[in-house]
C-alpha positions as a Python dict, from the first residue, in 0.01 Angstrom:
ca = {
    (1, 'M'): (0, 0, 0),
    (2, 'E'): (-251, 3, 279),
    (3, 'E'): (-580, 176, 330),
    (4, 'R'): (-673, 367, 643),
    (5, 'L'): (-846, 172, 916),
    (6, 'D'): (-1183, 305, 1020),
    (7, 'D'): (-1148, 530, 1324),
    (8, 'D'): (-1332, 810, 1502),
    (9, 'V'): (-1037, 1046, 1504),
    (10, 'G'): (-1259, 1334, 1393),
    (11, 'S'): (-1451, 1317, 1718),
    (12, 'M'): (-1139, 1311, 1938),
    (13, 'S'): (-1010, 1609, 2129),
    (14, 'E'): (-691, 1776, 2014),
    (15, 'E'): (-521, 1647, 2328),
    (16, 'T'): (-619, 1286, 2253),
    (17, 'A'): (-508, 1317, 1890),
    (18, 'A'): (-175, 1459, 2006),
    (19, 'M'): (-122, 1170, 2248),
    (20, 'I'): (-197, 919, 1972),
    (21, 'A'): (53, 1096, 1745),
    (22, 'Q'): (316, 1080, 2020),
    (23, 'T'): (244, 711, 2080),
    (24, 'A'): (278, 645, 1706),
    (25, 'E'): (625, 800, 1707),
    (26, 'W'): (731, 580, 1998),
    (27, 'C'): (588, 267, 1835),
    (28, 'F'): (745, 352, 1500),
    (29, 'S'): (1092, 364, 1654),
    (30, 'A'): (1043, 76, 1901),
    (31, 'R'): (1268, -227, 1871),
    (32, 'H'): (1036, -431, 2094),
    (33, 'L'): (671, -335, 2127),
    (34, 'V'): (450, -510, 2385),
    (35, 'V'): (71, -489, 2406),
    (36, 'L'): (-109, -597, 2724),
    (37, 'T'): (-487, -641, 2697),
    (38, 'G'): (-765, -697, 2947),
    (39, 'A'): (-1139, -753, 2963),
    (40, 'G'): (-1223, -408, 2827),
    (41, 'V'): (-1096, -507, 2483),
    (42, 'S'): (-1322, -813, 2477),
    (43, 'A'): (-1617, -616, 2613),
    (44, 'E'): (-1606, -397, 2303),
    (45, 'S'): (-1679, -712, 2101),
    (46, 'G'): (-1978, -787, 2322),
    (47, 'V'): (-1817, -1067, 2519),
    (48, 'P'): (-2041, -1105, 2824),
    (49, 'T'): (-1898, -1071, 3172),
    (50, 'F'): (-2052, -1411, 3264),
    (51, 'R'): (-2211, -1284, 3582),
    (52, 'D'): (-2509, -1071, 3677),
    (53, 'K'): (-2486, -754, 3884),
    (54, 'N'): (-2463, -965, 4200),
    (55, 'G'): (-2177, -1181, 4068),
    (56, 'L'): (-2400, -1486, 4036),
    (57, 'W'): (-2463, -1755, 3777),
    (58, 'D'): (-2757, -1990, 3826),
    (59, 'K'): (-2764, -1870, 4191),
    (60, 'Y'): (-2398, -1966, 4237),
    (61, 'D'): (-2115, -1723, 4314),
    (62, 'V'): (-1884, -1750, 4013),
    (63, 'T'): (-1579, -1708, 4236),
    (64, 'T'): (-1669, -2040, 4398),
    (65, 'L'): (-1711, -2214, 4062),
    (66, 'A'): (-1374, -2122, 3913),
    (67, 'T'): (-1172, -2318, 4168),
    (68, 'P'): (-998, -2657, 4182),
    (69, 'D'): (-1213, -2753, 4482),
    (70, 'A'): (-1538, -2686, 4296),
    (71, 'F'): (-1420, -2896, 4003),
    (72, 'E'): (-1315, -3183, 4227),
    (73, 'K'): (-1653, -3183, 4402),
    (74, 'D'): (-1872, -3150, 4093),
    (75, 'P'): (-1691, -3139, 3757),
    (76, 'A'): (-2015, -3166, 3562),
    (77, 'H'): (-2156, -2854, 3726),
    (78, 'V'): (-1839, -2651, 3666),
    (79, 'W'): (-1836, -2770, 3306),
    (80, 'K'): (-2200, -2666, 3268),
    (81, 'W'): (-2094, -2312, 3352),
    (82, 'Y'): (-1802, -2318, 3109),
    (83, 'D'): (-2019, -2468, 2835),
    (84, 'W'): (-2263, -2179, 2889),
    (85, 'R'): (-1974, -1932, 2863),
    (86, 'R'): (-1838, -2096, 2546),
    (87, 'Q'): (-2175, -2074, 2376),
    (88, 'R'): (-2186, -1703, 2443),
    (89, 'C'): (-1828, -1649, 2325),
    (90, 'A'): (-1909, -1835, 2004),
    (91, 'G'): (-2151, -1561, 1906),
    (92, 'V'): (-1900, -1273, 1900),
    (93, 'G'): (-1599, -1183, 1689),
    (94, 'P'): (-1293, -958, 1701),
    (95, 'N'): (-1343, -582, 1695),
    (96, 'A'): (-1143, -300, 1538),
    (97, 'G'): (-904, -297, 1833),
    (98, 'H'): (-816, -664, 1784),
    (99, 'Y'): (-746, -611, 1415),
    (100, 'A'): (-540, -298, 1484),
    (101, 'I'): (-317, -502, 1716),
    (102, 'V'): (-258, -745, 1429),
    (103, 'E'): (-145, -449, 1217),
    (104, 'L'): (87, -328, 1494),
    (105, 'E'): (250, -671, 1505),
    (106, 'R'): (291, -675, 1128),
    (107, 'D'): (442, -326, 1121),
    (108, 'V'): (699, -398, 1394),
    (109, 'E'): (807, -727, 1240),
    (110, 'E'): (835, -578, 892),
    (111, 'R'): (1083, -329, 1035),
    (112, 'G'): (1285, -611, 1192),
    (113, 'G'): (1163, -548, 1547),
    (114, 'R'): (997, -775, 1801),
    (115, 'F'): (634, -780, 1908),
    (116, 'T'): (465, -955, 2199),
    (117, 'L'): (94, -960, 2280),
    (118, 'I'): (11, -1047, 2641),
    (119, 'T'): (-356, -1097, 2721),
    (120, 'Q'): (-557, -1164, 3032),
    (121, 'N'): (-855, -1262, 2815),
    (122, 'I'): (-953, -1626, 2762),
    (123, 'D'): (-1191, -1583, 2466),
    (124, 'N'): (-938, -1654, 2186),
    (125, 'L'): (-1039, -1340, 1992),
    (126, 'H'): (-680, -1223, 1942),
    (127, 'N'): (-596, -1551, 1770),
    (128, 'V'): (-911, -1532, 1558),
    (129, 'A'): (-816, -1180, 1449),
    (130, 'G'): (-477, -1305, 1332),
    (131, 'S'): (-231, -1220, 1611),
    (132, 'R'): (57, -1466, 1615),
    (133, 'N'): (286, -1404, 1911),
    (134, 'V'): (23, -1428, 2189),
    (135, 'L'): (83, -1510, 2555),
    (136, 'E'): (-247, -1606, 2723),
    (137, 'L'): (-192, -1544, 3093),
    (138, 'H'): (-519, -1696, 3213),
    (139, 'G'): (-560, -1972, 2957),
    (140, 'N'): (-805, -2025, 2671),
    (141, 'I'): (-1170, -2124, 2703),
    (142, 'W'): (-1149, -2323, 2377),
    (143, 'K'): (-873, -2551, 2511),
    (144, 'V'): (-875, -2837, 2761),
    (145, 'R'): (-623, -3054, 2941),
    (146, 'L'): (-631, -3362, 3162),
    (147, 'A'): (-770, -3305, 3510),
    (148, 'G'): (-496, -3280, 3770),
    (149, 'T'): (-230, -3151, 3530),
    (150, 'S'): (-42, -2821, 3515),
    (151, 'P'): (-101, -2543, 3258),
    (152, 'D'): (214, -2648, 3070),
    (153, 'D'): (113, -3014, 3041),
    (154, 'I'): (145, -3186, 2703),
    (155, 'S'): (-223, -3280, 2719),
    (156, 'V'): (-334, -2922, 2640),
    (157, 'R'): (-543, -2931, 2321),
    (158, 'E'): (-822, -2751, 2140),
    (159, 'H'): (-1178, -2858, 2219),
    (160, 'L'): (-1418, -2674, 1990),
    (161, 'E'): (-1740, -2873, 2041),
    (162, 'C'): (-2013, -2624, 2127),
    (163, 'P'): (-2237, -2700, 2298),
    (164, 'I'): (-2061, -2997, 2455),
    (165, 'A'): (-2271, -3311, 2414),
    (166, 'E'): (-2158, -3492, 2730),
    (167, 'L'): (-2063, -3315, 3052),
    (168, 'P'): (-1804, -3346, 3185),
    (169, 'P'): (-1603, -3418, 2867),
    (170, 'R'): (-1345, -3695, 2859),
    (171, 'D'): (-1064, -3783, 2623),
    (172, 'E'): (-1053, -4089, 2396),
    (173, 'H'): (-928, -4300, 2690),
    (174, 'G'): (-1212, -4194, 2919),
    (175, 'R'): (-996, -3960, 3127),
    (176, 'L'): (-1158, -3649, 3273),
    (177, 'L'): (-1078, -3319, 3102),
    (178, 'R'): (-1080, -2976, 3260),
    (179, 'P'): (-1096, -2627, 3106),
    (180, 'H'): (-752, -2488, 3022),
    (181, 'I'): (-817, -2190, 3249),
    (182, 'I'): (-623, -2055, 3545),
    (183, 'W'): (-863, -2080, 3838),
    (184, 'F'): (-864, -1891, 4166),
    (185, 'G'): (-588, -2031, 4385),
    (186, 'E'): (-384, -2168, 4093),
    (187, 'M'): (-45, -2056, 3966),
    (188, 'L'): (-4, -1917, 3617),
    (189, 'S'): (183, -2120, 3359),
    (190, 'P'): (554, -2072, 3440),
    (191, 'A'): (638, -2063, 3069),
    (192, 'V'): (376, -1798, 2994),
    (193, 'I'): (449, -1564, 3285),
    (194, 'Q'): (824, -1594, 3232),
    (195, 'G'): (773, -1508, 2865),
    (196, 'A'): (561, -1208, 2961),
    (197, 'Q'): (817, -1084, 3213),
    (198, 'L'): (1101, -1125, 2965),
    (199, 'A'): (906, -926, 2705),
    (200, 'A'): (840, -649, 2959),
    (201, 'Q'): (1207, -636, 3052),
    (202, 'R'): (1302, -589, 2687),
    (203, 'A'): (1022, -357, 2579),
    (204, 'D'): (1086, -4, 2458),
    (205, 'V'): (711, 63, 2453),
    (206, 'M'): (415, -111, 2617),
    (207, 'I'): (53, -37, 2529),
    (208, 'V'): (-190, -136, 2806),
    (209, 'A'): (-546, -159, 2675),
    (210, 'G'): (-873, -231, 2850),
    (211, 'T'): (-747, -339, 3191),
    (212, 'A'): (-779, -188, 3538),
    (213, 'N'): (-432, -333, 3605),
    (214, 'V'): (-515, -471, 3948),
    (215, 'V'): (-460, -846, 3898),
    (216, 'Y'): (-110, -965, 3979),
    (217, 'P'): (136, -1073, 3857),
    (218, 'S'): (26, -921, 3523),
    (219, 'A'): (-25, -581, 3692),
    (220, 'S'): (348, -566, 3762),
    (221, 'L'): (443, -584, 3393),
    (222, 'P'): (392, -214, 3305),
    (223, 'Y'): (606, -112, 3601),
    (224, 'M'): (886, -335, 3476),
    (225, 'V'): (885, -130, 3156),
    (226, 'L'): (868, 205, 3337),
    (227, 'N'): (1144, 113, 3582),
    (228, 'R'): (1393, 62, 3301),
    (229, 'G'): (1299, 382, 3118),
    (230, 'G'): (1049, 247, 2867),
    (231, 'K'): (722, 412, 2765),
    (232, 'V'): (385, 285, 2887),
    (233, 'V'): (66, 408, 2720),
    (234, 'N'): (-252, 332, 2913),
    (235, 'I'): (-569, 314, 2701),
    (236, 'N'): (-882, 293, 2910),
    (237, 'P'): (-1208, 490, 2906),
    (238, 'G'): (-1214, 491, 3287),
    (239, 'V'): (-972, 540, 3572),
    (240, 'S'): (-729, 253, 3633),
    (241, 'E'): (-436, 181, 3859),
    (242, 'L'): (-207, 309, 3584),
    (243, 'S'): (-379, 646, 3556),
    (244, 'G'): (-124, 908, 3652),
    (245, 'K'): (156, 653, 3663),
    (246, 'S'): (192, 558, 3297),
    (247, 'T'): (385, 775, 3051),
    (248, 'L'): (56, 863, 2881),
    (249, 'T'): (-306, 783, 2965),
    (250, 'I'): (-563, 801, 2685),
    (251, 'N'): (-918, 789, 2821),
    (252, 'E'): (-1088, 633, 2519),
    (253, 'K'): (-1193, 285, 2411),
    (254, 'S'): (-923, 68, 2259),
    (255, 'G'): (-1138, 9, 1950),
    (256, 'V'): (-1119, 383, 1882),
    (257, 'V'): (-759, 456, 1977),
    (258, 'L'): (-579, 155, 1829),
    (259, 'P'): (-706, 195, 1468),
    (260, 'A'): (-618, 567, 1487),
    (261, 'L'): (-273, 470, 1614),
    (262, 'V'): (-219, 232, 1322),
    (263, 'N'): (-324, 503, 1077),
    (264, 'E'): (-79, 747, 1233),
    (265, 'I'): (205, 493, 1210),
    (266, 'R'): (120, 440, 844),
    (267, 'R'): (138, 816, 794),
    (268, 'L'): (486, 813, 943),
    (269, 'R'): (576, 527, 708),
    (270, 'G'): (438, 718, 412),
    (271, 'D'): (179, 452, 322),
    (272, 'Q'): (-97, 547, 85),
    (273, 'G'): (-352, 368, -130),
    (274, 'S'): (-558, 59, -51),
    (275, 'G'): (-540, -312, 6),
    (276, 'S'): (-545, -370, 380),
    (277, 'Q'): (-717, -689, 495),
    (278, 'A'): (-770, -535, 837),
    (279, 'E'): (-970, -253, 682),
    (280, 'A'): (-1224, -505, 561),
    (281, 'N'): (-1253, -649, 910),
    (282, 'S'): (-1270, -325, 1110),
}
């Protein structure tokens, strides 16, 4: 039996609590549940935005650093920026929202359903929390691949050295490595985006957490669910492109709503008692 996750349900409005209860019913009966996460989920862990208020890093516009052209011209400088980002990511861990998503995956699979987590985040925190079926749309900052290769290349591998001793890093044969990140002007991994679209086409319920839903093609995924009659629940403390278009919009942080959602699903299951690993991590 599982213990309640920590949540702030007592401070929620009756309307918010009712929407979480409705979402729990949908999730509890879903055959395929999809969760789509964005930068807001990572921000609740303290992951920095990697830019100051002017969008600059070391006096450089970050949108000009995250490009193939910038890497071709000065790979060491681009890697210096990513090394700086990795060092800051290394100092944070998953939050209650990340761990609640792990519990959602476990619940769906225990009932014989399917679960897919689609994330726009590159910080690896979903994997650290314990999520298994993860599609990383924009790559992973802790992975590298050979320069000049595609996101689906066999050279993709973990690279956990932090800080990196020699910039730019090279493989054991002296070949230049690049961050396994989708840069401005690059196509997403065909395998990953096709997997995400297939999941959206099959989903009964999609939870969209911590994203303004303005970056395509990922922004099209919730509409794929809605267009075939599925439920989309938008969790975001602010206004997003899905506000007013999703089945439900819950204007709260994901780290508050998702643990409360898990607890409500457990209530529907009739769980009592203690023993949840996620409780210890929340």
